[in-house]
N, C-alpha and C positions, 0 to 999 in steps of 0.2 A: 484455699480458693483456687479453682481451676480457671485458667484463662482460655477463652475461645479464640482460635485463630481463624481469621477470615481471609481467604485468598481472593484478591481482586484481579480482574482481567481488563486490560485496556484494548479496545478495538476501534478501528476507524470505519465510518460508514459513508457511503455515497449513494444518493438516490438516482436510479436509472429511470429515465422517462422515455419509454419506448415509442410514444406517439410523436415525439419530436427529436429522438435520437440525441438527447442531451443528458449530461451528468451534472447533478447539483454539487456544490462545494462539499468538501470533506467535513464530517462531524466526528467528534471524539465521544466515545461511550465507555464508562467505567462500570463493570459488572461484578456483582458478588455471586450471582446465580448464573451459571454458564449454560443453561438450557436454551434450546431454540425458542421454546415457548416464552421464556423471559425476554429474550432479545426481541422477539416479535412484539411483545407487550411494550417494551421501551421505545421501539421504533414507532409504534402506534401513537404513543404519547407525544413523541417529538414531531411526527409528520402529519398526524390527523388521519392516516390511513386506518381503516378498520383492521383490527388485529387479525381477523381471519383472512384478510386480503393481502397481508404482507408476505411477499415472496423474497427469498434470500439466496445469495450465491457468494461463495468465497472467491476472491480474486487471487490468481496465481501470481507469484513474483513479489518484488519488493515495493514498499511504499514509494511513490504514490500510485503505483500500479496503472500505468498508462496503457490501456487496452483500446484498440480502435472501436469507436462506437458502432460501426457496422458489424462488428464481430460479437458484441456483448450478448445479444439474445441467443445466438447459436453456439458460441464457444464455451459458455459458462453452464455449470451444473446447478440449475435452479431448483429449489425446494427438495433438498435431499431428505430421504426417509430415515432420519436419525433423531435422537432426543438430545444428546450431549454434543456440544460443538467440538469436542476433542476427537470425535469419531470421524472416520473417513466418509465422505469426501471433504468435509469442512476442515478437519484436522487442525483446529485452532488450539494450540497449547501454550503459546507465548503471547506476550503483549505485542501490539503493533500490527496485527492482521487486519486486512481490509476486506470488508463485506459490502457488496452492492445489494440494495433492496429496491423493490418496485411494488407498485399497486397492481396486483394480478388482474384487476378489472380494466386497467388502462390498455387500450388496443395498440397493437404494434403497427406503426406506419409502414406502408409498402413504398419503398424507394425505387425510383428508376435508376438506371446505371449512371445517368448524369448527376442525379442527386447524391448517390453514393460517392461519386468522384468529388463533389463539392464538400461533403462531410469530411472526407479524408484530407482534402487540401486544407480545410480550416484547422483540423487537428494537427497536421504537420506544421502549419504556421504557428500554432499555439505552443507546440513543443519546442520549436526553434527559439521562441522568445524566452522560454524558461530555462534553457540549457545554460549553465554557467560558462563564462569565457575562461579559457585556459591561458594563463600567463606563462610565457616562456622567459626564463631568466635571461637578462641581457648580458650578464657577466659570465665568462667561462668559469667553471668550477676548478678549484685546485685539487690535485690528487692528495689523498691522505697517506701520510707516511707513518708506518708503525715500526717502532724499534722494540726489540726484545732484549732481555737481560743477556749480556754476553756479546751483543753486537757492539762493535767499536766504531764510533763516529767522533771525529775531532770536535764537532760542535757540542756534543754531550759533555766533554771534558771541561769546556769553558763555561758551562752554566753553574751558577752558585747553588749550593744545596739548601 
């Protein structure tokens, strides 16, 4: 009896809403078929966006991939002309990649300079809230002493074996 091995891929998805410059919360998706067509199909089932209108882009960097909302539309490579997600520019070969998706029929809001500034300020405030506080040890560390065989120290002679 031959056992069929299925390789699964775990990716994270965030919906980009260009009309409001908002990102939806992160969703996890487990895939057995790594094609863009299958990813679009799964996103369509999750989001209600027509499969033909699902637009995808891979986010560079590490999870959770905090990219400024004002840069998402222009900085990301939307709808690459590839079939398999392991091909460039997607290059998804390991679990944990983050993909943004959007409804390509949703219009892009045109922001004034003041609105762009407001969006950036909101994002900065949100990132500051999520940064973990770094605790500084209150007690000074003691140096580590390493003794090697052959070193003579009177304290070593007095220790029981």
